[in-house]
C-alpha positions, 0 to 999 in steps of 0.5 A: 912086220906082220906076217899072215896066212892064206888058208885054203877054204876049198877043196876035198879037205875043207870042212869045219874041223880042218878050218878050225885046226888051220885057224888055231895052228896059225894063231898058235904059231904067232901069225898075225893074220888069217885070210880066206879067198872068195868064190860064190858059184863054183862054175867049171872055170873056178872048179878047175883050180878051187873045187867044192866045197868052197866055204864062203869067206865072211860067214867062215871068218865070223865063225873063226872069230869065235874060236880065236882070240888074237889073230887078225881076220881078212879076205884075199880077196872078196870079189867086189862085184859079186854082192850088193855093196850095202850087203858087203858094208853090213857084213864087214861092219858086223864082222868087225864088231863081232871080232873085236876090230880084227878085220881087213877087207881085201878086195878084187875085181874077179877073173872067172867069166862063167861065175860072173855069168852065173851071178848075172853080173856083167864081166866087162864092167867088173872094174867100174863096178868095183870102183862104184861099190867101194865108194858106196861101202866107204860112204856107208861106213861113215854113217857111224850111227847105222854101221858103227864100225868106222873105216875098216882097212881095205886092201886092193888086190890084183897085179894089173895096172888098173889095180895099181891105179885103184890103190893109189886113187883110194890110198889103200894098201896094194895087195899083189898076189903070187909073183916073182921078185923081178916082176915085183921090182918092175911093178914097184916102179910102176906103182911109184910112177902112178902115185907121182902122176896122180900127185898122191902118196905111195900106197902101203904094200901088203903082198901075198907070196907063195910058201914052199920050203925046199931043201935045195935052192931054186935057181929058176928065173921064174921062181916065185917069191916065197919058194925055195930054201928058208934062206931064199924065202927070208931074203924075199920077205926082207926085200919086201919089207925094205920096199915098204911092205908092212904086212906079208901074207904067205900062201902055202897052197901049191895048186893041187886040191888034194893038198887040202887033205894033208894040211900037216905039210903046210903047217910044217912049212908055217912052223919052219917060217915062224921059227925064223920069222923076221 
């Protein structure tokens, strides 16, 4: 199983020095993948959760590719409707080539209505636009003479039924984000049913879970996967592996932007998990 890290590329602690330290820490601890989130216009609905500065993920990953050598690189998730699909295809193809084939493109439909408005993209059509753009991106990559990258791995992000159906339809790994294990078990049944209804294989799983190590067990029924004692976290990861997850992405950001000023706390959690990883 591969284990990756979601790196906060936003907030008061986001700067080139800290982003470089995040990348080198994750690679040095033996993690397999380093992923960044995406926002373009930091409108008020975005800023409440992910304040500026917000480093654009593809640009930042291209820079991080040059200061790392092994770790995979990716997006969790690139908001597909925000950019022209041929621009995304070109950026991703170039990053794949420049990084030596290390890119995974996680994609999603987006949620920030004000950001959609600022970018002039119709919020109500975000699902349809995502489907149209992904088809264009894949078609562009098939033109080896122009793009020269082959088919870059795409993860379908999102917890909705529409995301499940999209993963099944495209045959791409499903990338659910920050959930409880009871929710995941129920969603896995929906994924299996969706695949059966469509007469298609079950997609691979590439979930993104919380990473919050506690001294005492967390008994709350709403405990998120990846939250609790090291034993609880390892049990969550093992259950995900048995369910078919070939990659699990851990997210050490707990929701307070000031955490980005103290990345050492997250790095300690990553070191603890790395020392006991499956």
